[in-house]
N, C-alpha and C positions, 0 to 999 in steps of 0.2 A: 477310259472316262469318255462319257457323251457329254458334251457339253449343252447341246440342244437339239431338237429333232424339227424340220421343217419338210411338212407335205403336206397331202390331201387329207382333210377330216373327213374319214370315211363313217365314223360313228360316234355316238355320246349316249353314253349310259349313266347311270346313276353315281356311280365311282369312278368311273375312268373311260378316257375315250382312244380311239384306234385311228391312227395316223399311217396313212400310207405313202413309204417311202421307197421310190424305186420298186413298188410291185412288191414291199414286205411290209405289213400291216403289223406298226408299234402297240402295244397296249402301255399307254400312261396313265394312271391314278394320278387325280387331281381334285380340289377341294370343290364342291357342289358351284361354289361362284365360280372357281376357277373354270370350270368346265359351261357353265352359262355363260360367262364373257367372253370364250375362247372363239366363237363365231359360228357358223353355220355348215350343216354337210353339204360338202363338195368344196367349201374355199381352203384356199392354201393358206395352213397355218404354222405359225414357231412357236415351241415352248421349250425354255430352258430347265433343263432336268436334271435328277439327283439320281445317280445309280445306287444302288443298294444290292448288294451281293452277301447272300447268305449259303449256308451248309443246303438248307432245304428250300431256300426260295432265292429267284433273281425280278425285281422290280421295278421300275421306272416311275417316278414321279415326276409330274411337269406343272410350269407354274407361266403364268404370262407374263410379269414381271422379273427383274433381277432382284429385285426388291424382297418379291414373296418366297423366291429361294432363300436367299440370306437367311431371313426370318425360319422358315423351316429347317434348316441348317441349325440355326443360334439352338432353335426347341429340341431337333433330335442330341443336344449336346448336353441337356437336362436331366438329371436322373431320374427316371420314372416317367418320363414322356418320350410315346413313341411314335411313328409315322400317323399314325390314324388320329391320334390325338392333335397332331403338328396341321393336319390336314381340316379337322375341326376347326381350331384355333382361326387358320386362314379362310375358313367360309363365311367367319363373323365379325372379323376384325382386321383391319388394313393396317398394314405394318407401321406406317406411323403413330396410329393410335395404339398399337402395341406398344412401340418403341417408348411412348410418354406416357404409358400405365407403370411401364418396368421403371424408369428414370424416375419417376414420381410417387414409386410405391403404393399405387393404387389398387391396394388388394380388392376394393370392392369392382373396380373395372375388368379385372381379372376373373375372378370368380363369376362374374356374370356372363362368364363362354362358358357353354354347356361341356361339361366331363371336368373342371378346374375348381377343385376347392379349396378352401383357406391354405391349407399344408403347400398345397402343390401351387399357389399363386404365390408364396412368402418363399418357396425354392426356388422357382422362376425368378423373382427379382434376386435373390440371395447370389443365384449364380450367370445371371446374366446383363446385371443394373451395369456393372464398370465397362462389360464389353460393348453396350450399346451406347455408353455414352460416349464415349471416347469414339465410336463409330458418326454419332450424331452428332458430335461437335464438329467434325473435321466437315460433314456433310453440311451442317447450318452453316458453318462460314463460307465455304463456297458458293451456296446458292445464296447467301446474302451478297457477299462481293460480286459477284458474277451476273446474278439475277435480279438485284436489289429485293432482295425478301424475298422469297419464293413463297407461293402460296399454302405449301407443305409446312412452310416454318409458322407461316403466321395461324393455321389449323392446328398445329401441334402445340405452338406454345403461343397462346393468344395473349392479348392486351399488349402489345408491342409498344404502341403509343402513350398507353398507360403507365408502365414501367420506365421509358424515358422519361417523361413531364414529371412523377416521381420522385426520381433520382435527381432531375434537374431543380425542381422544387424544394427538394432537400439540401441542395448542394447551396441555394442561394440564401439559406437559412442558418448557414454556417456547420453542417455536417460532412466530414470528409466523407471519401468514397469507403471506406473501411468501415467506417460505422452505417452507413446506408446498408453495405450488403448482409453485415447483420439482421437486418430487419427483411429482407427479402428470402421469398420459400424457393426452395432449389430448381424450380422450373422457373422463377424470375429472374435469380441469379445468374442460370446458365443464360438465359436471352439476353441481359445486360451486358455478359460478359462478350458475346458474339457479337452486339451490335457496337459495341465498343473499338473492337478488335476492327470490325468492319468499317466502321467512321473512320478511324487511323489509315486506315489501309487505303480508301477514297481519297482522303486529303494528300498522300502521299502522291498515290497517281495524278493527282490534279497539279500537284507541285511540279510535276515531270514536264507539263507543257503550255501550264497558264502564262499568259503575259504577265512579265514583272510589274508592268506598271497595274494591272489590276490586286495583284497581291501587296506589292509595297508602297505604289501610289507615285512609283519612280521607274524608269526606265533603265538606269543602271544602278547598282548600289555596290559597287567597286569600291566607292572610296570610303565605304562605311568599315567600323570593327567590330570584331568581339570582345563584349564586356568580360572582365576577370571573372566576376562571379557566376558567369553562365559559361565559361567554358571548365572553371573548376569542378562544376557542378555535373556536365556531360561525363568528364575524364573520373568521376566517381562514379559515373553509372546511375546517375539519378533521373528521373523525371523532372524536367526544368518546372521550376515557378514561374507562370506568365506577368506576375507582377513585377518580376526584376528584370524582364525582356525591357531594354533600352534602345535596341538598334533593328534595323531589319536582318543584317545577318544573325542576330541573336535570334529571332525567328525563324531562319533557314534551319539553324542548330536545335532549336525546339522539335522543330520536324523530326530530325536525325533522331531526338531522344524519344520519339514514340517508341522504338525497339524495346526501349527497356517497361514499358507498361505493357505489353502485349500476353494474353493470357493462355493459347494456344500454339504449341509447335509448328500446325500448318500454317498460323501466320508468318512465321519466321521464313519459313519454305515459299510461301506465296510472294513475299517481297523480292527474296532472294533469287527465285525464278525470274519474277519480272524484271530484275534490275533498278527498281526504284531507285533506291538512294545512289548507285552508280550514275543515272539518267540526271538526277538534281543534283548532285557533287559535279558534274562537268558542266552545268550551267550558269556556274559563279566562278569565277575569278577575282583577285582583288589586289589594289595597289601597294597595300599595306603590306612588307612581306612579314611581319610577325602575325600579323591576322594570315596571310597566306599559310603560313607555318600550321598554326593553329586548325585552320583549317583543312589541312591535309592529316593531321594527328587525329582530328574528331571521325572524318572519315576513316581512318585506319582502323580507329579504334571502334565503328560502329561495324565494319566488315566485319572485323574478328569476334564480336560477339555474336554477329547472326552465324557465324561459322560456326561456334561452339553449340548454339542452340539448334544447328540442322546437322548435329552427328549423327 
């Protein structure tokens, strides 16, 4: 299997390019947009490749980005879609735009692509929606956490601030999260879940290093205790009710309880790999023996819960 080809661009034709690698010219089929963007004759170029072997033909298809290659591979998995159709789609549709159209079941957007009729569009949505949705969820969470909401997410799922403002406004009016989610379309619902997970993870990260006085208005909370109701709710694996929080230790436990409200497996994996709970746990000790015992049990419970989620 050839993962990529890197060499001197010798020729650019309508449907393919020729790349010289060590004196051997590789004929690489690409989309019109891919050929346009690959570079100029004489440039050193690199293309990610899909190697197709048939009884009567061996062909190499090239892509300027891994996202384009992934889209091509997904399309080839759809019944009735061949390499030519897949390349045509890549010529007129960015991978992020294609993913959004499939996830939101936008038949109209897909039929705007040459060669794709209503039946083909519906078949593409049916066969690829779940696959793309899962990949986009993971990628979107990564981008949101590590890049503070990348431009690709903002383009693919618009009106971030409007969604957040609408949710906040409805919560103020007394609607709970489940009721709010019923009023969101699939695109808005996916985005709101991504933002919620990213916000919680960001808070956990901050809690691993922020000065205690900044968070608790005290330099030392070791003499405080965990209230019974907060402890019992956490051990029942519930997201804690902030109105019931009475002490700063309760606030620490409330942060631990964020794990009960994550929407995606990647969120558990990310928190686990970054060891956020471990770092928060080690920052606190308590003079009261019962509080320390409860704190240890809460930490153990949280770790076991994440372990189950990341199996």
